[in-house]
C-alpha positions in Angstrom: 14.8 24.6 121.9 16.6 23.8 125.1 19.0 24.9 127.6 20.2 23.6 130.6 16.9 23.3 132.6 16.5 24.8 136.1 14.5 22.7 138.2 12.8 24.0 141.3 14.4 23.1 144.6 17.8 22.9 142.6 18.6 26.8 142.8 18.8 29.4 145.2 17.1 31.9 142.7 13.3 32.6 143.4 10.8 31.3 140.5 10.7 34.8 139.2 14.4 35.1 138.9 14.8 31.7 137.2 12.2 32.7 134.7 14.3 35.7 134.0 17.5 34.0 133.8 16.5 31.3 131.5 14.4 33.6 129.2 17.5 35.8 128.8 19.6 32.9 127.7 17.0 31.7 125.3 16.2 35.2 123.9 20.1 36.0 123.4 20.4 32.7 121.9 17.4 32.5 119.5 15.8 36.1 119.4 12.3 37.3 120.4 10.2 35.9 117.8 11.5 32.3 118.0 11.3 31.7 121.7 7.6 30.9 123.2 6.5 31.0 126.5 6.1 27.2 126.2 9.8 27.0 125.4 10.4 29.0 128.7 8.1 27.0 130.9 9.8 23.9 129.7 13.1 25.1 130.2 12.6 26.4 133.7 10.5 23.5 134.8 7.5 25.1 135.7 4.0 25.3 134.3 2.8 27.9 131.9 0.3 29.4 134.5 3.3 29.8 136.8 5.2 32.2 134.1 1.7 33.9 133.6 1.4 34.5 137.3 4.7 36.4 137.2 4.5 37.8 133.7 1.3 38.7 131.6 2.8 37.9 128.2 5.9 37.2 126.4 6.5 41.0 125.6 6.2 41.8 129.2 8.8 39.4 130.3 11.1 40.5 127.3 11.0 44.1 128.8 11.8 42.9 132.2 14.6 40.9 130.5 15.9 43.9 129.0 15.4 46.2 131.9 17.6 43.9 134.3 20.2 43.6 131.8 20.5 47.1 130.3 20.0 48.7 133.7 23.3 47.0 135.0 25.3 47.7 132.3 24.0 51.8 132.3 25.0 51.5 136.0 28.5 50.3 135.4 29.3 52.8 132.5 27.8 55.6 134.3 30.3 55.0 136.8 33.1 54.8 134.7 32.0 58.2 132.8 31.7 60.0 136.2 34.2 58.5 138.8 37.9 59.0 137.7 39.3 62.5 138.2 40.5 63.6 134.7 38.7 63.3 131.3 41.5 60.9 130.2 40.9 58.7 133.2 37.4 58.6 132.4 37.4 57.9 128.9 40.0 54.9 129.7 37.6 53.7 132.2 34.6 53.9 130.0 36.2 52.3 127.0 37.3 49.3 129.3 34.0 49.0 131.3 32.3 48.4 127.8 34.8 45.8 126.9 34.4 44.2 130.0 30.8 43.7 130.0 30.5 42.5 126.6 33.4 40.1 126.8 32.5 38.6 130.1 28.8 38.0 129.6 28.5 36.6 126.2 24.8 35.9 126.9 24.2 39.8 127.3 26.4 40.3 124.3 24.3 38.2 122.2 20.9 39.6 123.5 22.4 43.3 123.0 23.3 42.6 119.5 20.1 40.7 118.5 18.2 43.5 120.0 20.0 46.2 117.7 19.5 43.9 114.6 16.0 43.3 115.6 13.5 45.1 112.7 11.0 46.0 115.4 11.6 49.3 116.7 10.0 49.1 119.9 12.8 47.1 121.1 15.3 50.1 119.9 13.4 52.4 121.7 13.3 50.5 124.9 16.9 50.0 125.1 17.6 53.8 124.1 15.3 54.6 126.9 16.6 52.3 129.3 20.3 52.8 128.6 21.7 54.2 125.7 20.3 57.7 126.0 21.7 58.8 129.3 25.1 56.9 128.5 25.2 58.8 125.2 24.7 62.3 126.8 27.5 61.6 129.3 29.8 60.3 126.7 29.3 63.6 124.6 30.1 65.8 127.6 33.4 63.8 128.6 34.6 63.7 125.0 34.0 67.4 124.6 35.8 68.0 128.0 38.5 65.7 126.8 38.9 67.5 123.3 36.6 70.4 122.5 34.2 69.5 119.8 35.1 65.7 119.6 31.6 64.7 121.1 29.5 66.7 118.6 29.4 64.6 115.7 29.8 60.8 115.1 32.4 59.8 117.6 30.5 58.9 120.4 28.6 56.2 118.7 31.5 55.2 116.8 33.3 54.2 120.0 30.3 52.7 121.5 29.6 50.5 118.1 33.4 50.1 117.5 33.7 48.4 120.9 30.5 46.2 120.0 31.9 45.2 116.8 35.4 44.5 118.1 34.2 42.2 120.9 31.6 40.5 118.5 34.3 39.3 116.0 36.4 37.6 118.7 35.5 34.3 117.5 36.7 35.1 113.9 39.3 37.1 115.1 40.9 34.0 116.6 41.2 32.3 113.4 43.1 35.0 111.7 46.6 34.1 110.7 49.2 36.6 111.8 46.8 38.2 114.3 48.9 38.8 117.4 46.2 38.2 119.9 45.2 34.6 118.9 47.7 33.7 121.7 48.0 36.4 123.7 45.8 37.5 126.5 42.4 39.4 126.3 43.8 41.9 129.0 46.8 42.7 126.4 44.4 43.1 123.6 42.2 45.2 125.5 44.6 47.7 126.8 46.1 48.1 123.5 42.8 49.0 122.2 42.0 51.4 124.8 45.5 53.1 124.1 45.0 53.2 120.3 41.5 54.7 120.8 42.7 57.5 123.2 45.6 58.4 121.1 43.3 58.7 117.9 41.0 61.0 120.0 43.8 63.2 121.0 44.6 63.9 117.5 41.0 64.8 116.6 
């Protein structure tokens, strides 16, 4: 189980940052249960005692990976939900921002998808506490402002899960005969999805 090894002295990152970076890649690729602390130490290029100097155990390290990854996502999504002037502008900004987060960082996308599919509910609870709860509550308020009553049922989670699924299917979509965005740009596909979603929500 190997990725590109980060050796001491070859990166401007601190040892702790190197450990987090490599751990994120390993957890995203293989899942929590299949990654050992020895895998991490080998790929970072440091000893096991060095890993344990910074993180007391694998669960603590995984929580730090989640906190760093999901915390950044939450900040970006909350800005999109709050900064634009009108409800429609904020809704468009939110949908586009979540698209961009998932598209531009496949390591984060894979980590999040593995987390959500993990049978261990502790990981789900942590994800909700760090990111999803606050984003969900703000999205509910925005939807009710955009279209009264639209945030009270399944719509908020349908939006979030729909974007996750749409982006996760990107490799398969590119193989579909007749699908127009196998050759067109990501931006075009993204913009059309946003337009379709906003129009659909307007008719609720």
